[in-house]
Phi, psi and omega in degrees: 000138179291163177301322180295319180295318178296319180297319180294318180297313180297322179296318179296319178297318180298319179296315179298317179296319179297321178296316181298318180295319183295326183272347177295140182221152179245124182247143184238128182246126183240124176275122179251101191298309190280335175267001173054056183204162174246125174274126174257121186232157174245136178274120173271102185293325182296321182264345182066040181214167183260149176234136180290141175249306177196165174238127186246117177286145182233358176053047178178166181283093186276132180224267185292145177227163176209151179247141178293155182302329180271005177065019181266343186224145174241136179242134182231124180269136179255125186261013171252154182285145356287133181295128185200168176239134178259131179258133178235142167272138179262123178289122187289343181268329188237347185078358181290160184253140174236120184292132178261329182161182177229151178222150180292143166251155186285346184190185171286119189255128179279339184205141171227157175202163182247139179287173186294336180277345184078009185260349187224139177248122175267150176212146180234130183254118177291308181283337185265351175056053182205161168236154184219164172231126172252150173281158173233128183283171179296337178277001178090356182273138178290141179250212188284158170292129180242347174212137178225128183233121174294146180230179169297168187302142169063059171302139188230317181227151180209126181210150173268152175284177186294334180279346183070014181267336182232145175235133178245149179219142178266152170238107183293318180282337180264355179054054178205166168248126174263146184239129186232140169279141185239127174264102185286344176285318183262345182070040184238142176258144175220145183300137173279172175233109002284158186266343185221149168232125185267151170251181182297148178304136179060032174275322175082064181306126189235278183246153179213156176217150169266154169280168185297328181284350183061031176263335186226150175233136181245134184231128174256136181253130187289314194287321178251002178059027177277163180228125182252147170243128178240147165277133182251125174262101185288344178282322183254348182071044182237157181239144175227121184292135180244327188202149169231135175218190183230154174261002185278142175293155176300137179081007181298134182233000183274195176270118182301147182203063182290155187230287192236169183201137178210151173262151170290155182303329179276358176075008184279332185226147175235141180232149178220145180256143178230121192281325182296316180273351184052053180230161170246125177267141179244146179221142171270135181260126175283115186294335182277326187245344184080356184284158187252139173246116182297137180245358178108184185241153176233128175297147182212200180303151180293128182057067181286114180262276181271149171210170180208159181241136183287168188293340178275346184075014182268339186224139173246128180246128187231139181260129177262111183300324183258354174262345180057038182219164174238133178250147172251116176259124171289144179253126176281113184294341182284328185220002178078002182294141178267128181275181180299132185278154168248120189253148172219142179289145174233221178273193182272133179059059174290138189217343185219140182228133170236143181233135175222151172258134178235142182291000000 
């Protein structure tokens, strides 16, 4: 091929890549419990701020949400009676939502998630002290409850590991993590051996995440606002405690009320929200040991409950339950520091955020 031909080919590839990049968009979904709606927003990366796309009414107290692994469906749990989950198709061109249907949930659910196959929906009930598995049809709509398991008090979070072989669930009132073997063909959970890992009394096990390597698991506790680091054995489904630290600011004197926790996509930084102080705590993650180095706190929206980090690791979006707004904090990749936020109003009592990239 001539130099001109190669140049033309490379130019064409560059144009196509540029077009793909230009058309890629990031959509942010915010559950607004008290106004019973989902805010659909678009992230403007150049400006570091959100733009409204649409508001979708759900006729119920919408709180936890989950996105299917293929990013085609959004699921929203309603914590007012009748307890149910609403399934939405996500429009790949606009990020808008189209309702597919509703299915019963066994109780008011604090957390939902989808397994790696997209065929099963997990749910954890705080007031009902149970975890459940619902089927998901080929059309993406959630179906009936097919398994219900009683747990220690106040089940709060439930997620499968990257292999889809194990599912873990927290018990806030029981101060533990339960570990379950998962049969993805049948959609059934069975106790692992050992079946439980305990945290300190009255710590209040709440939310947890794995790192990408699946070597470590991080757990935030609501009642004492502590943060645990565990070594995860993915072959046996076991946890070994490595570290305990806190999400509370120095000199804190109120009642701890920790909420959410997330890692940046590159795994370098971890953030946790604490509602009483309305702060976000930052930690540097040691890539060799998984251990955390505290970096301090940043003020944010009033009563920050749910938050999420975009796929580039450049922006953290946090919902303020009592400010009725969502803020976008830029993340400094050099040191993990959170920059000045850009806030926008959403519905009443925003509490949960999901972010997806669409081509």
